[in-house]
Kinemage of the C-alpha trace (Angstrom):
@kinemage 1
@onewidth
@group {chain A} dominant
@subgroup {mainchain}
@vectorlist {calphas} color= white
{ca met a 1} P 30.314 29.636 -0.332
{ca ala a 2} L 26.656 30.073 0.661
{ca thr a 3} L 25.286 28.966 -2.699
{ca glu a 4} L 21.952 27.274 -3.292
{ca thr a 5} L 23.730 23.911 -3.538
{ca val a 6} L 25.539 24.425 -0.244
{ca glu a 7} L 22.322 25.416 1.503
{ca asn a 8} L 20.526 22.349 0.131
{ca tyr a 9} L 23.234 20.035 1.482
{ca leu a 10} L 23.280 21.647 4.910
{ca lys a 11} L 19.486 21.533 5.167
{ca ala a 12} L 19.459 17.880 4.100
{ca ile a 13} L 22.057 16.900 6.704
{ca phe a 14} L 20.145 18.761 9.406
{ca thr a 15} L 16.768 17.210 8.606
{ca leu a 16} L 18.209 13.691 8.223
{ca arg a 17} L 19.503 13.638 11.792
{ca lys a 18} L 17.576 11.481 14.217
{ca pro a 19} L 15.535 13.474 16.755
{ca gly a 20} L 17.293 13.466 20.101
{ca asp a 21} L 20.546 12.236 18.562
{ca glu a 22} L 21.843 15.396 16.927
{ca asp a 23} L 25.473 14.374 17.427
{ca ala a 24} L 25.108 11.235 15.318
{ca arg a 25} L 26.687 11.242 11.872
{ca val a 26} L 24.394 11.062 8.853
{ca pro a 27} L 25.263 8.357 6.264
{ca leu a 28} L 26.552 9.929 3.076
{ca gly a 29} L 24.220 7.768 0.996
{ca asp a 30} L 21.245 9.311 2.770
{ca val a 31} L 22.547 12.791 2.008
{ca ala a 32} L 23.050 11.898 -1.661
{ca gly a 33} L 19.491 10.567 -1.875
{ca ala a 34} L 18.039 13.669 -0.229
{ca val a 35} L 19.701 16.092 -2.642
{ca gly a 36} L 19.274 13.823 -5.675
{ca val a 37} L 22.886 13.155 -6.626
{ca thr a 38} L 25.218 10.156 -6.794
{ca pro a 39} L 27.240 9.170 -3.700
{ca gly a 40} L 30.407 10.226 -5.517
{ca thr a 41} L 29.054 13.710 -6.176
{ca ala a 42} L 27.900 13.994 -2.567
{ca thr a 43} L 31.348 12.936 -1.316
{ca thr a 44} L 33.042 15.643 -3.370
{ca met a 45} L 30.644 18.295 -2.101
{ca val a 46} L 30.867 17.203 1.531
{ca lys a 47} L 34.661 17.430 1.383
{ca lys a 48} L 34.286 21.031 0.190
{ca leu a 49} L 31.881 21.756 3.031
{ca ala a 50} L 34.381 20.263 5.481
{ca gly a 51} L 37.057 22.551 4.063
{ca glu a 52} L 34.780 25.511 4.774
{ca gly a 53} L 34.270 24.389 8.367
{ca leu a 54} L 30.581 23.633 7.841
{ca val a 55} L 30.694 19.866 8.452
{ca arg a 56} L 32.882 17.145 9.897
{ca tyr a 57} L 33.385 14.224 7.567
{ca glu a 58} L 35.092 10.856 7.921
{ca arg a 59} L 35.324 8.314 5.152
{ca tyr a 60} L 32.813 5.532 5.907
{ca gly a 61} L 31.845 7.456 9.036
{ca gly a 62} L 29.183 9.787 7.711
{ca val a 63} L 28.867 13.537 8.039
{ca gln a 64} L 28.031 15.855 10.922
{ca leu a 65} L 27.295 19.578 11.017
{ca thr a 66} L 29.635 21.895 12.866
{ca val a 67} L 28.256 24.781 14.916
{ca lys a 68} L 28.808 27.015 11.885
{ca gly a 69} L 27.058 24.527 9.599
{ca glu a 70} L 24.126 24.097 11.954
{ca arg a 71} L 23.645 27.847 12.138
{ca ala a 72} L 23.572 28.044 8.346
{ca ala a 73} L 21.181 25.065 8.099
{ca thr a 74} L 18.676 26.502 10.576
{ca ala a 75} L 18.738 29.805 8.680
{ca val a 76} L 17.659 27.982 5.511
{ca leu a 77} L 14.955 26.063 7.394
{ca arg a 78} L 13.686 29.312 8.894
{ca arg a 79} L 13.321 30.834 5.437
{ca his a 80} L 11.692 27.717 3.986
{ca arg a 81} L 9.144 27.283 6.757
{ca leu a 82} L 8.204 30.949 6.995
{ca ile a 83} L 7.700 31.045 3.236
{ca glu a 84} L 5.459 27.955 3.386
{ca thr a 85} L 3.470 29.597 6.167
{ca phe a 86} L 3.057 32.793 4.124
{ca leu a 87} L 1.983 30.876 1.014
{ca val a 88} L -0.684 28.945 2.939
{ca lys a 89} L -1.954 31.557 5.400
{ca thr a 90} L -1.748 34.665 3.240
{ca leu a 91} L -1.990 33.477 -0.362
{ca gly a 92} L -4.355 30.593 0.383
{ca met a 93} L -2.249 27.910 -1.287
{ca asp a 94} L -2.818 24.293 -0.298
{ca trp a 95} L -0.321 22.744 2.129
{ca ser a 96} L 0.318 19.974 -0.407
{ca glu a 97} L 1.620 22.353 -3.090
{ca val a 98} L 3.871 24.861 -1.334
{ca his a 99} L 7.070 22.842 -0.874
{ca glu a 100} L 8.515 23.293 -4.351
{ca asp a 101} L 7.849 27.032 -4.400
{ca ala a 102} L 9.401 27.397 -0.955
{ca glu a 103} L 12.424 25.394 -2.140
{ca arg a 104} L 13.017 27.958 -4.876
{ca leu a 105} L 12.245 31.077 -2.850
{ca glu a 106} L 14.237 30.107 0.253
{ca his a 107} L 17.496 30.943 -1.538
{ca ala a 108} L 16.359 34.365 -2.722
{ca val a 109} L 14.692 35.972 0.304
{ca ser a 110} L 16.805 38.565 2.130
{ca asp a 111} L 17.121 38.641 5.914
{ca ala a 112} L 15.313 41.986 6.011
{ca leu a 113} L 12.362 40.676 4.011
{ca leu a 114} L 12.243 37.512 6.110
{ca glu a 115} L 12.059 39.551 9.299
{ca arg a 116} L 9.117 41.491 7.854
{ca leu a 117} L 7.414 38.232 6.870
{ca asp a 118} L 7.905 36.821 10.356
{ca arg a 119} L 6.449 39.934 11.969
{ca phe a 120} L 3.549 40.070 9.494
{ca leu a 121} L 2.656 36.431 10.239
{ca gly a 122} L 2.684 37.019 14.001
{ca arg a 123} L 5.935 35.170 14.777
{ca pro a 124} L 4.557 31.648 14.145
{ca ser a 125} L 6.307 28.801 15.967
{ca val a 126} L 5.342 26.110 13.438
{ca asp a 127} L 4.684 25.959 9.698
{ca pro a 128} L 1.521 24.532 8.051
{ca his a 129} L 2.837 20.964 8.463
{ca gly a 130} L 3.646 21.445 12.142
{ca asp a 131} L 7.407 21.681 11.607
{ca pro a 132} L 8.995 24.032 14.159
{ca ile a 133} L 10.238 27.339 12.753
{ca pro a 134} L 13.655 28.393 14.086
{ca asp a 135} L 13.795 31.885 15.539
{ca ile a 136} L 16.285 34.449 14.276
{ca asp a 137} L 18.969 32.889 16.506
{ca gly a 138} L 18.308 29.384 15.179
{ca arg a 139} L 16.487 28.149 18.284
{ca phe a 140} L 13.504 25.784 18.030
{ca arg a 141} L 10.559 25.362 20.316
{ca glu a 142} L 10.111 21.614 19.991
{ca ala a 143} L 6.723 20.355 21.178
{ca arg a 144} L 6.489 17.028 23.000
{ca val a 145} L 4.748 14.755 20.539
{ca val a 146} L 4.283 11.036 19.909
{ca pro a 147} L 3.381 9.099 16.747
{ca val a 148} L -0.362 8.519 16.486
{ca gly a 149} L 0.409 4.862 15.725
{ca arg a 150} L 1.787 4.444 19.264
{ca cys a 151} L -1.238 5.911 21.031
{ca lys a 152} L -3.529 3.551 22.929
{ca ala a 153} L -7.054 2.834 21.771
{ca gly a 154} L -9.440 5.374 23.259
{ca ser a 155} L -6.821 8.118 23.410
{ca arg a 156} L -7.895 11.585 22.316
{ca val a 157} L -5.009 13.443 20.749
{ca arg a 158} L -4.399 16.552 18.700
{ca leu a 159} L -2.545 16.335 15.406
{ca ala a 160} L 0.622 18.397 15.826
{ca arg a 161} L 2.989 17.525 12.970
{ca val a 162} L 3.072 15.589 9.693
{ca met a 163} L 6.416 13.965 8.887
{ca asp a 164} L 5.522 12.579 5.451
{ca gln a 165} L 4.892 15.712 3.408
{ca ser a 166} L 4.477 14.140 0.001
{ca pro a 167} L 1.604 15.808 -1.895
{ca glu a 168} L -0.305 12.513 -2.154
{ca phe a 169} L -0.237 11.891 1.607
{ca leu a 170} L -1.169 15.480 2.439
{ca arg a 171} L -4.123 15.330 0.045
{ca phe a 172} L -5.248 12.062 1.695
{ca leu a 173} L -5.134 13.775 5.095
{ca asp a 174} L -7.058 16.738 3.708
{ca arg a 175} L -9.826 14.543 2.310
{ca asn a 176} L -10.277 12.993 5.718
{ca gly a 177} L -10.193 16.147 7.822
{ca leu a 178} L -6.761 15.488 9.275
{ca arg a 179} L -5.072 18.884 9.607
{ca ile a 180} L -2.702 20.384 12.129
{ca gly a 181} L -4.747 21.013 15.262
{ca ser a 182} L -7.405 18.404 14.438
{ca ser a 183} L -8.789 16.509 17.446
{ca val a 184} L -8.561 12.766 16.822
{ca val a 185} L -9.725 9.730 18.791
{ca val a 186} L -7.724 6.536 18.317
{ca gln a 187} L -10.458 3.924 17.942
{ca ser a 188} L -8.670 0.626 17.332
{ca ala a 189} L -5.604 -0.979 15.797
{ca glu a 190} L -5.451 -4.117 13.674
{ca pro a 191} L -1.782 -5.193 13.706
{ca gly a 192} L -2.572 -8.250 11.585
{ca ala a 193} L -3.982 -6.058 8.849
{ca gly a 194} L -1.505 -3.273 9.513
{ca thr a 195} L -4.227 -0.653 9.972
{ca leu a 196} L -5.387 1.899 12.516
{ca thr a 197} L -8.882 3.393 12.774
{ca leu a 198} L -9.235 7.015 13.816
{ca lys a 199} L -12.324 9.068 14.586
{ca val a 200} L -12.117 12.574 13.165
{ca gly a 201} L -15.223 14.530 14.036
{ca gly a 202} L -18.026 12.082 13.259
{ca lys a 203} L -16.035 10.255 10.587
{ca met a 204} L -14.087 7.008 10.881
{ca val a 205} L -10.799 6.974 8.990
{ca thr a 206} L -8.716 3.849 8.430
{ca ile a 207} L -5.014 4.408 7.869
{ca ala a 208} L -2.012 2.114 7.547
{ca leu a 209} L -0.013 1.771 10.769
{ca ala a 210} L 3.130 2.727 8.865
{ca ala a 211} L 1.464 5.917 7.655
{ca ala a 212} L 0.138 6.651 11.144
{ca gly a 213} L 3.754 6.678 12.288
{ca asn a 214} L 4.172 9.860 10.237
{ca leu a 215} L 1.420 11.634 12.169
{ca met a 216} L 2.706 13.210 15.364
{ca ala a 217} L 0.250 14.091 18.094
{ca ser a 218} L 0.028 15.905 21.392
{ca val a 219} L -2.504 15.038 24.067
{ca ala a 220} L -5.668 17.009 23.394
{ca glu a 221} L -7.474 16.467 26.698
C-alpha cells in the first residue's frame, strides 16, 4: 500500500507532531489541510492506513503513527531531504525552489540510488533548511535549538533551522544574508511593534517577532 498518497499522509502526520510530544495525536483537520483534501477524504484514507497497521485512529481523537507507520514516514523524509540537499549543493538550485521537485522525486528514488546519493553528499545530517535527515535506520540527530525570537538582546547565535519554508520567506532571508550557519546578533525587540532587530554581518535586519519564531538558532559563541 506504499503509494504516493500513503507516503504523503504518513509524512504529513509525522511533521505535524509537536516536538517533544511524539505520542500526541494529530487532529485530522490538520492532516487534511497538510495534504490538501477535505476532512471527509482524510478520514477515509486514515481508516485505510489504520487497517494497514500504519496509524492508530479514534473518531474525534486524532491520528497517531504506529512504529510501522513512523518507519515508513522517516523513510520518505530521508528521501525528500537528501534530494533537496542534492539539488542545492550539487545542482546549485536555490533553497526556495527545491521543495516541489523533491516532493515529486521522493516517491521515485530507489533505496539503492538514495544510498549512493547519501554517500556522494558526505552523509549530511541536515538539509539546506536545517531539517535533520534521518539515517538509514530512521534515527535523527536533533540539535538543541531555540527560536531566535526568544533569545535575549545581545545574544550571538547561529541560525540552525528554518521552520517556515515558503518560497517568499526563504527569499526574504536570502536577501538579508540569513542562511543556515549565519552568525546573528539579537540587537533589540519591540514587543509593541511586534518586531525584532538582528545584526547580520554589518547589516541591521528588522523582522516580525512571529516570523522570528520560525528561525531556530544554536548558541554561536
